[in-house]
N, C-alpha and C positions, 0 to 999 in steps of 0.2 A: 777729596773722595775722606771726612770721620768716618768716628766707632759710631758718633751720633746721627749724619744725616745719612748713613748705611740703616741701621735700622727703624731711621721714619721712612727712608726710601722699600724699603722691607715691609713693612710696619702698612705702607697704602700701597702696595703692589697690592701682597696680599689680601687686603681689605678689596680692590678692586676686582679680584678674581675672586673674591669671597660676592659682591654682590651682586657683579657678573653671571655665578654658578645659583641663588637663587634669586635675580632674575627669571633666567633661563625655567629654573622649577618651577618658577609662578608660570612661567607664556607658557611653557606644556598642561600642566596639569590644568588652564582654563585651557588650553583650544580640547584637551582629551576627557572634557569630562563628561558626564551627561546625565541630558540638563531632561526637567522633571515630564518635558515635551514626548522625547525621547525614550523615556522611561514609561511612561503610558503608552506608545507606540506600538515600545516591545511585550507588555502587558498582552494586548488588543489583538496582536500578532500571533504569541501565547496561545490566546484564549482558540482564535477564529481553531488553529495548526491541533488544539487539540476535538475543539467537534468536528472536524475535518477526521481525521485521524477518532469517532465514533462513528460518523455517515460511512467509513469506510468498511468499518470494522462491524456495520448493520447490513452493512453493503453485500460483504462479505461469505457470513452469515444465512440472506437471502438466497446465493446465491451458490449455497452447498447441499437448502433445504431444497430447491429449487432440486438442484439437480442427483437429490437423492429420491425427490418425488419423481423426476422424468425418467431415472433411471428402472425407478418402485413396475413404472408403467409401461418400458418399453419391455419389460421382465412378462407383464399380463401376455402385453402385443401379444409376443415372441412366444404365452403358452395357449394363446388359440388361435395366433397363426397356425401352429403343429397339431392341433384337436383337428383344428379344421384340414389343414395339410390330410390329418388321418382318416378323415370323417371321410372325405372326396375320395384316397385309396381307393378304399369297404365300400363306396357307392360308387364307382369304377368294375372293383372287384364284383363287388354284387352283378352289375350287369354286363359282363362279358360272360361271367357263367348263365344266365339268364338269357347273353343271348345263344351262346351254347346250346346248353336247353331247348328253347322254340328253335333252332335250326337242330335240332337231333329227327323234333317229336315230326316237324311239315317235316323232318327228310326220308321221315317211315311212314 
């Protein structure tokens, strides 16, 4: 094999390698490219995700508001219960005092 044949053989091998590389690149680009329908689907999913996050935020805000209302109501009910218990305690004490008074009066 003389010098000219060697140059041609090398050129052909390099061209074939270039062609195979270009074809592989084109094939990978063709297989991995994103189509318009996929982009539309991604946009739809992003929009739905945004709506779901807004709904979640609204639900959390409602829960916090409701929790505050229920805590306030619980505190008020507790205060009313303490007042009722104090009234009941006072009434029992007064009843005991009246019984003692009645027993003293009737025993005299």
